[in-house]
C-alpha positions in Angstrom: -13.8 -18.4 -26.1 -10.3 -17.8 -27.6 -7.4 -20.0 -26.5 -5.1 -16.9 -26.1 -6.0 -14.8 -23.2 -4.4 -11.3 -23.2 -1.6 -10.4 -20.9 -2.4 -8.4 -17.8 -2.2 -4.6 -18.1 1.2 -3.1 -17.5 1.4 -1.1 -14.3 2.6 2.5 -14.3 6.3 3.2 -13.7 7.9 4.2 -10.4 7.4 7.9 -11.4 3.6 7.8 -11.6 1.6 10.4 -9.7 0.3 9.3 -6.3 -3.2 10.3 -7.4 -5.2 7.1 -7.9 -6.0 6.5 -11.6 -8.9 4.6 -13.0 -8.4 0.9 -12.8 -7.4 -0.8 -16.0 -9.8 -3.0 -17.9 -10.1 -6.6 -16.6 -11.3 -9.5 -18.6 -14.5 -11.0 -17.3 -14.3 -14.6 -16.4 -16.5 -17.0 -18.4 -19.9 -18.0 -17.2 -22.0 -21.1 -17.8 -21.1 -21.4 -21.5 -17.4 -22.2 -21.0 -15.9 -25.6 -20.6 -13.7 -26.5 -17.6 -10.4 -25.7 -19.3 -11.6 -22.3 -20.6 -13.0 -21.5 -17.2 -9.8 -22.4 -15.3 -7.5 -20.5 -17.6 -9.8 -17.5 -17.7 -10.2 -17.4 -13.9 -6.5 -17.5 -13.5 -6.0 -14.7 -16.0 -8.7 -12.7 -14.1 -6.8 -13.1 -10.9 -3.5 -12.0 -12.6 -5.3 -8.9 -13.9 -6.7 -8.2 -10.5 -3.2 -8.0 -9.1 -2.2 -5.6 -11.9 -5.3 -3.5 -11.0 -4.3 -3.3 -7.4 -0.9 -2.0 -8.3 -2.0 0.5 -11.0 -1.4 4.2 -10.4 1.1 3.8 -7.6 4.7 5.0 -7.5 7.6 2.7 -6.9 7.9 3.8 -3.3 4.2 3.1 -2.7 4.5 -0.3 -4.2 7.3 -1.0 -1.7 5.3 0.2 1.3 5.0 -2.6 3.8 2.0 -3.8 5.7 1.7 -3.7 9.5 4.9 -4.8 11.3 6.2 -7.4 11.7 5.0 -8.3 8.2 7.4 -7.6 5.3 4.5 -7.9 2.8 4.1 -5.2 0.1 2.5 -5.0 -3.3 5.9 -5.1 -5.0 6.7 -8.2 -2.9 3.5 -9.8 -4.0 4.4 -9.2 -7.6 7.8 -10.7 -7.1 6.4 -13.6 -5.2 3.8 -14.4 -7.8 6.5 -14.2 -10.5 8.4 -16.9 -8.6 5.2 -19.0 -8.1 4.5 -18.8 -11.9 8.1 -19.9 -12.6 8.0 -22.7 -10.1 4.6 -24.3 -10.9 4.5 -23.9 -14.7 8.2 -24.0 -15.7 9.7 -26.3 -13.1 6.8 -28.6 -12.1 4.7 -28.7 -15.2 7.3 -28.2 -17.9 10.2 -30.0 -16.2 12.6 -27.1 -16.5 15.3 -26.2 -13.9 14.5 -22.5 -13.8 16.2 -20.8 -10.9 14.8 -18.1 -8.7 14.9 -14.6 -10.1 16.0 -13.0 -6.9 18.5 -14.1 -4.3 18.0 -13.3 -0.7 20.5 -11.4 1.4 20.9 -14.7 3.4 22.0 -17.5 1.1 19.1 -20.0 0.4 16.5 -17.6 1.7 13.8 -16.4 -0.7 14.0 -12.7 -1.7 10.4 -12.2 -3.0 9.5 -9.8 -0.2 12.9 -8.2 0.2 12.0 -5.0 -1.8 14.2 -2.3 -0.2 16.5 -2.2 -3.3 14.1 -3.8 -5.7 13.4 -2.2 -9.1 9.6 -2.1 -9.7 9.9 -2.0 -13.5 12.2 -5.1 -13.5 9.8 -6.9 -11.1 6.8 -6.2 -13.3 8.7 -7.2 -16.5 9.7 -10.5 -14.9 6.2 -11.2 -13.7 4.7 -10.4 -17.1 7.3 -12.7 -18.8 6.6 -15.5 -16.4 2.8 -15.1 -17.0 3.4 -15.2 -20.7 5.6 -18.4 -20.4 2.9 -20.0 -18.2 0.2 -19.2 -20.7 2.3 -20.7 -23.5 3.0 -23.9 -21.5 -0.7 -24.3 -20.7 -1.7 -23.6 -24.3 0.7 -26.3 -25.6 -0.6 -28.8 -23.1 -4.2 -27.8 -23.9 -3.7 -29.0 -27.4 -3.8 -32.5 -26.0 -7.3 -31.6 -24.8 -7.1 -32.9 -21.2 -6.8 -31.3 -17.8 -5.8 -34.8 -16.5 -2.3 -34.6 -18.0 0.0 -35.4 -15.1 3.6 -34.7 -14.2 5.8 -36.2 -11.5 7.8 -33.8 -9.5 9.9 -34.7 -6.5 7.9 -37.8 -5.7 4.4 -36.2 -6.1 2.1 -36.3 -9.1 0.3 -33.2 -10.3 -2.4 -32.8 -12.9 -2.8 -29.7 -15.1 -6.2 -29.3 -13.4 -4.6 -29.3 -10.0 -1.9 -26.7 -11.0 -4.4 -24.3 -12.5 -6.8 -24.6 -9.5 -3.9 -24.1 -7.1 -2.7 -21.0 -9.0 -6.2 -19.5 -8.9 -6.2 -20.1 -5.1 -2.7 -18.6 -4.8 -3.6 -15.5 -6.6 -6.9 -15.1 -4.9 -5.3 -15.4 -1.5 -2.7 -12.8 -2.3 -5.2 -10.5 -4.0 -7.0 -10.4 -0.7 -3.7 -9.2 0.8 -3.4 -6.7 -2.1 -6.8 -5.3 -1.3 -5.7 -4.4 2.3 -2.3 -3.1 1.2 -3.8 -0.8 -1.4 -6.4 0.5 1.0 -3.7 1.3 3.5 -1.5 3.1 0.9 -4.1 5.4 -0.6 -7.6 4.4 0.5 -8.5 2.8 -2.8 -11.0 0.0 -2.4 -12.9 -2.2 -4.7 -12.4 -5.4 -6.7 
């Protein structure tokens, strides 16, 4: 199993036809022959690619379509949210950076992940892809030490690399469930 896992497929631009397109290829997660580290990083990549699949073939306006009121959740909001989650857990917590939020809310101090009225889909996907690439790089550098038990202290709590990878898989899987429902509501597309 190679250390470098490919980046998620790039979603179509805001001008893409509303006709659903075939889903991009998604890397299969490893099976019994993979060690724990390879399994965790591959399952996280699988979840990232699942989000990209759920967004494929939609226009910018479709990506902004919200779920049922009063929810402000949209596929574009999920992409922006997960870019922020990648930044927070991998850069700030794991790598000790002070990387600030990519988007500022209309109300100071409020997160802007799901505030997509004026959001640029291409910019959101570029940011998400960049954060995923940074995250993979940070994990690859730490993986050279060979242990998932590497820990970091952050704001009075201690987190291991194993915990962060597992949490990120959970975070994506939860939101990919939301993405399933959002996509079906937008154009009827269902599936993995």
